[in-house]
N, C-alpha and C positions, 0 to 999 in steps of 0.2 A: 503495499500501499503507499508505502514512504518516495518511493521509487514512481510511482503514479503522480500521487499530490505533487513532488517536486516538476516531475515531466510538465503536469497543466500548469502550475505557475511559469515557470520559462515559457512554454508558449504563448499565455496571456500575454507577460512581460512582451515579447518579439511582437506579437501579433500586433499590442496597444505602442510601441515605441514607431511601430510600422507605421500603426492608423491615425495617429494623435501627434501631426508634427508642435503641437503646442508644448511635450513634453520634453522637447529637447533630447534625442538620445542617440551620443556620439557614435558615427560609426564601427569605432572599435568596442566600443559597449554592443554594439548590434552583433557584430562579429563573435564576439565573446560568446555570447548568447546563442546564437547558430551554434556556433558549435558543441556548444555541450548540448543542445537540443541534436544535434548530429551525434556525439557521442553515445545518447542513452536510444537510439535506432530510430526517432521521431523524425527527425530530417532527414534527406539523403542529400538533397540538394539541386543543382540544375548543371550539374557538370562537375569538370575539374580544371584546375587551374594548371599551369604549365608544370610548376613542381609534385603535380598529382595531389595536391589538398582538395578537399571539396570545394567548391563555388560555388553561395548562394548571392541571389538577385535581391538587396535587402533595401534596392531601394525603389521597391515598386512594392504594392499591396498584393498581399497573397489570392490569387483567383480563387473560385470557387474550389475547384478540384481539390488547389491544394491544403485549403484548410480543411475539406472534408476527412484525407488523407491525414491531415496533423490530428483531429479529432480522433478519428480510429484508431489510429496507432497509440491515443493516451491513454483510451478508452482498451487495450490491448485487444483489438478485434483485430480480426486475420481472412477479410473474407478472401476466395479464392475461386474465379470462372469458373471451374471444371465443377466445383462440388454446391452451385444453384440447384435451387427446385425451380423446374419446368414453369409454374404459373406465376412466377414474380412479374412485378411493373417495371416495365424495359421505357426506358424515354426517349423521346424521338431526340435528344441529341447527346444519347449515351450509347448508339444501336453496335457502337465501333470497339468490337471484344479486342480490339490489339492495340489500343490505347491505355497509356500505362493506369490512367485514375477510373480505368471500365469499373473492374471491381470493387475500388472505394466508393463510387458513385452508388452502384446498386446496397453496398451494403448499408450505406445510409439512410436511404430511401426506400426500403424494404424491408417492416416488420416483419421476424424470422424466427423461428427457434430453431437450435443446431447444436450438433456434439463438437467438440475443439478435438482434432484430429494429432498427428503427429504423421510424416513424411519420414522415410527410412534417413533420411540429413538431421531429422529433428527440428523441422521448421514445421513449426503450427499453423494450422488451417481451418477454418471452418466448415463440416460439413452442415448444411443448410438440410434440416427433416421436416419444415413445414414453412410456409408463409403463409403468414396471418392478415383476417381479412383487413382492410385498408379503414380505419378509423374515421369518423368526420371531425374533424379537428375542430370547426366550426358550431358543434355542437355541441362537442367539451366543452371549450371555453366560453361559450354564453350559458352550459347550466354551471360554472366553476364561479362566472361575474355574479349571476343572479344570486350565488349562494353565498358569498361575499361582499357582495355591494351593500353600501351602510343606507337608511332609511333617509336620512338628510338628504336636502339639496346639493351636497357637492361640495358646500363649504367647510371650511374646516374653522374649528371654533379650539 
């Protein structure tokens, strides 16, 4: 659990340093944080430098696919495109199974049950056992909002 908590804190620190320029983080600090996440296995980088070290594009906001992948890794999820269910939801902009982010996007957008398995090289992967029904998030939000709303007119007293 401490590794997950540390990973989450580092990931949030880096994300905030990229998204909110008002909190001015130096490029050196951002690079250090990125290396910590790399060493924890949460970042892979966008390539390598001439000396073989990982390269990070820290001067831009992360893409949706990069953010989803970071969350999956932080939560210790291990999607594998060869072990999904046939009835999963597939998105029009995520049809190409050869893209590096395909499995992570499917993981993030399909509720499912799974069994954690290991390959012969000890690499973990999820073997999906069931795709769960798509939830009506609007109805759930409305029910939560109704249950947790005050009776007043919205003014704070």
